[in-house]
C-alpha positions, 0 to 999 in steps of 0.5 A: 461647199465649193462649186462642183462641175459635171463634165466629161472625163475628157474635159478633165484629163487626156488618156493615152495608150502606153508604149511597146517595150519587148522583153528583148529591148529591156535594159537594167535600170531603175525606171518602173515599167507599168502594165495594166496590172501594175509594176512589171519590171524596171528599165533604163529609160523613162517614156513619161515624166512623173508623177503620173497615173496609169490604168489598164487598157487591155488584159486587166482593167479596173485597177488604177496606179499612182506613179511618183517617179518617171516611168514607162507605161506599157501598151496594155495600159492607158496613162494620163498624158495631160492633167489639164491643170487638175491635181494629179493625186485627185485625178488618181482618186477620181479614176478609182471611182470609174466603173471601167467594166462598163467600157469593156468592148472586147468579147474575149480578153477585157479591153477598153477604148480611151475615147469611150472612157473620155465620155464618162461623166464626172463631177469635179471641184475647183483646184483648191478643193481637189488638193484638199481631197487629195491631201486627206486621202493621200494621208491614208495612203501614205501611212499604208505605204509607210507600214509596208516599208517598215514591214519590208525593212523588218523582214530584211533585217531578220533575213540578214540576221538569220544569214549572219548567225546560221549560214555565215556563223558571223558571231563565231568567226568574229571571235576566232578570226579577224572580224568579217561580219557584224556580230550582235552582243547577244550572238557573241554571248550565246553562240559557241566560241569555236568550231568542231573538226567537221566545220560545224559550230561546237554543239550544233548538228546537221538535221532536217526541217522536220526535226523542228517543224511540222505540217499543220494542215487540217481539212475543213468543209466550206459548210463548216465555217462561218461565211465571214471567216477569213480566206487566203488563197494564192492570189492573196499572197505576195511574192517574197514578202511574209506580210499577208495583207490581203484576204477574202471571205469563206462565203465565196469558197466552194471546195475543201480548204485547210484551217490555219491559226494566227502565227502559222506559216503559209507556204504556197506549194503550187509553183513554189518558185513564185516564193509565196510564203507568209505569216498568218495574221489571224485565224482562217482557212486557206487554199489546199495549194497552201501548206500550213506549217509551224515549229514544234517548239516556240523557241524555233518560231523565228528560225523556221520562218526565216528558213522556209522563206529564204531564197535557198529553201524556195529554190530547193522546193522548186528543184524537188517539186513534182509536175511539169506544167503545174509543179507542186512541192509537198511537206514530205519533200520540204521536211527533208530539207537539210540544215545546220541546227543550232542548240536550243539556247541560240535558237531561243536567243534568235527568236527573242531578237526576231519575234518582236519584229514579226509582231510589229509586222502583224500589227501593221497588217491589221492597221493597214486593213483598217486604213484601207477600209476607211480610204475606200469608204471615203473615196466615193463620198469625197469624190461625189461631194457627198461629204465635206473635207472638214467632216473627214480631216479629224477622222483621218488625222486620228487614224494616221 
């Protein structure tokens, strides 16, 4: 094993407080703004050159972020101003091993003092070993990131196809007028060839969501499920992203919940404008502030998912929600959402095109969970020198 030194964290890096950037002074751009809880918007100007490492100083502490590009760290964060010749990505993983809560010096809102953190004792190897460790752990994180990018691309393609077929009627218009949309061969084959006088595609009808979808909420007591049962709360659901990668366990749940099954659609009904909609990647239970729903027939699966996860539908649920401070939507309201319903043949063709993408997304979710578990297991072992790089390289290589 290469030589490791035990030193103060301040001997390895220099942390610095971030910079104020009031909302009124933010301008459109591509530079990420990094707060104590991660990216919180974009700006036209960078304050720090990337790549960089940021952690929380005030409000949220304990999370560490790697920023590849130039960025603007907010004053609620600490960023590494000087890496002192150490590998940037190694420092990122090193900071993830720090117990930040032990440096919380605030009685109310959590907060830390960088000078206190600088005294934290760490063990570090020479630069070559640092780079080797960063390479092994980085391979796992890179694969996780690729999975996320693939999922995002598949979702956006499905959204675009839904809009083209069922909002813009692209394949039909390409047959009756100058082509103004890219229509797939399948769309041209299955969709009507003309419009009715009402403006609807021939044979399609106006309907509502409840014609093809149903609520599947089934109450369950925490005592009736095993402690290891997956649990999804609103805090686990990302915004405008159908890939639900995070979940907890039922063992920590104390109040009544709802059951869901793999493939069900989960819709966050509390503050619906947060746009928390996703596909359940496994069986489990969820918060009662989540509506469990699905299609009445398999041929409508993809159509229903793309409909309820669309910006237009989320805006509708926001406008029709009840409550001022804590607005909530309901299935009764959601079910009344008006839509143009295609014939079953077209719905089945759309499902045939989109369902494989949904299956890939679900598969990537489970692979990401495995990779993240392996990474989190290796970080403390590699960063303490407990295990050698050579013992991990083959394991990680097989995983990615």
